[in-house]
N, C-alpha and C positions, 0 to 999 in steps of 0.2 A: 594603511598607516597615515595619519595626519599629524602635522606639526603645529603646536601652539607655542608662541614665543613667551618668554618671561615678560611680565608687565613692569613698567616704570611709573612709580607713584610720584607725581609732581610735588607732593607735600615733603618728600625726602630731599628734594633739591632746593628748597626754599632757604633764604637767609635774609636777615635784615641788614640795614646799612651799618649798624653798630658791629655786627659780627664780621662783616667784610672789612671794616676799618681796623678791627682788632687784629685780623690776619695780616693785613698790609703792614701794620706796625710791627708785628712780631717778626715779619720777614724783611723788614726795612725796605719796603716797596713804596716808592713815592707816587703821587698823582701824576699821571701821564706816562708812567713806565709801561712797557709792553710785557704782558705775562703770558708765557706758554705753560700749559698744564698737561700732565699725563698722570693718570691714576691706574695703579696696578702693582702686583707683586714684582719686586725687583729681582727677576730671575732671567737667565740668558734667553730663554724662548720669547720673552717679552720684547727683546730688541732695544732695550734702552741705550745700549752702547752706540748704536747708530744715531739715536736721537741726540745724545751728548756730543758726538762728533759733529753732527750737522749744526747743532746749536752753537758750538764754539766758532764756526765760521760765521754764523749769523751775528754773534756778539762782536766780531771784529769789524763787521760792516754797519751794524745798527747799534746806536747808543741806547742805553737804559732798557735793555731787554733782560728778562729773568726767565728762568725755567724751573717750574715747581713740580717735583716728583713725589707723589704721595703713595706710600705703600712699601715698606721695607721687605727684604727678602735675601735668599742666599747670595745674590750678586751685589748687594749693597756696598760692600767694602771696595770691590774692584771698580764699581762705578764712581765712588767718591774719589778714588785714586786716579781714575781717568780724567774726571773733571779738574782735579788739581794739576795733572800733567799737562792739560790743555789751557791751563791758566784761566779757567772760568769757575773755579771753585767758589768764589764769592757771588756768583750769579746763578749757580745751580742750587736749589734748595731741597735737601733730602728730608722727607718728612715720614714718620710712621703712618700706619693706617689710622684714620681719623674717624671719630664717632659721627660726624656730620660733614658730608662732602659739599653741601650747598654753598657755604662762604667761599670755598675755593673755585667752584664753578662760576659764581658770580664775580669773583676777582679776576678771573682769566679773560684774555682776549681771544684765545684760540686753544684748541685741544689737539694733541698729537698722540697717535696710538700706533706705534711701530711693530707690533707683535709679528713673530715669525710663524707662530701657530696659535689658534684660539678657537674656543667654542663660541657660543653666542656671547659677544662682548658687552656685558651689562654696563661697564664704565663708559664705553663709547656711546651706548644708547642714552645714558644719563646726560652726557655732554651734549648730544644732539637735542634731546628734549629740553635742555636748559638753553638752547639757542646759541651754542658755541659753534663757530666755523671749525670743522674737523678735517684733519689730514690723517689718513690711515693706510697701512700697508695693503698690498693687492692680494691678500689671502681670501679664500671663499667666504669665510665668516663676515668679512668686512664688505666685500663686493655685493654680498646679499642684501646689505642695508644701506650702502652708499653707492650712488650713481655719480661717477666722476664728472665734476664740473657742474653738476645740478644741485646736490645737497651735501657736497663735501669734495675733497680731493683724494685721489688714490695714487700711491707711488709704489714702485717696485719694492718688495721686502728686501731688507738687508743692504739697501743702497743709501749710504749717508749723503752721497752727492745729490741724488734725485730728491731725497727728503729735504736737503738744504734748499734746493731750487723751489720746492713748493712752499716751504716756510717763508722764503724771501718774497715770493708772490703774495702770500697772504698778509705778510707784515706791511708791505708797501701799498697794497690795494685796498683802501678802506671801503670802496663800493663792492668789491668782491666779497669782503667779509660780511657785509650787510646782507648781500644776496644769499650767500651760503647759510647764514645765520637764520634768516627768515624761512628759507625752504627746509632746512634741517629740523628746525623747531616745529614747524607746521606738519610736515610729513611724519616725523617720528612720533610726536604726541598722538597723532590720528591712528598710527599703526600699532603703537606700543604702549599707549596709555592704558591705565587700569579700566577705563570705560569701554575700551575695545576688547581687551584680552580676558578680563574676568568673565564676561558673558560666554566667551568661547570655552573657558574651562568648565563653566557650569553646564553648558550644553554637552560637553564631552562626558561629564560625570552622569548626567541624566541619561544619555544614550547608553552608557555602560550598565547602569542600574536598572533602567526601565525599558530599554530597547528604543527602536527608532521613533516610536510615537511620543516618547518623552513623559516626564512626570506630570505635567499640566494635563495632558491628554488622558492619563490614567485617573485623574480626579473627576473627569466629566462622564 
């Protein structure tokens, strides 16, 4: 058995300045505000409740921070209620699934993915390929693609306190953000870009159809 990852097409992550400014205006985000992003179905296994709890503590210590959550789900109502109860309802932006995620990736300063269980996290891969510094929970699907302190930060799943600590570090350390961003982008594009993954798919199909010698050998 062999494993071939899903590819990430960089064209799907693109956005021009006008698109980004339109999103900022719609969310009432000002230039210089710090934007945290998480993309995924709002369901309990995704761990959003820990992220909102952690963000509420961040918002009390850091000015002009926003949390953008893209992707509604069965837990949306309780998450909205949680944000309101923690008095961060005006700083947490709940959005439905969007046709184009690029403007949100380009708007964000950092990406957080606190899932409790996950397959291959395409949303996390997209954020990494877009060059966002990423914080993710310590489940196997995440530790398979993120090396803590190298191309992202890993925190214990289900721990709002440890997530808050990591978010504070990322928010206050611009040099760390730049380091994580550059390594994340370079490594993820190399490993998960279409130029790497598509040839692996093609080789697998050829091997299945034509055997180990491959299609090109059959033509000779």
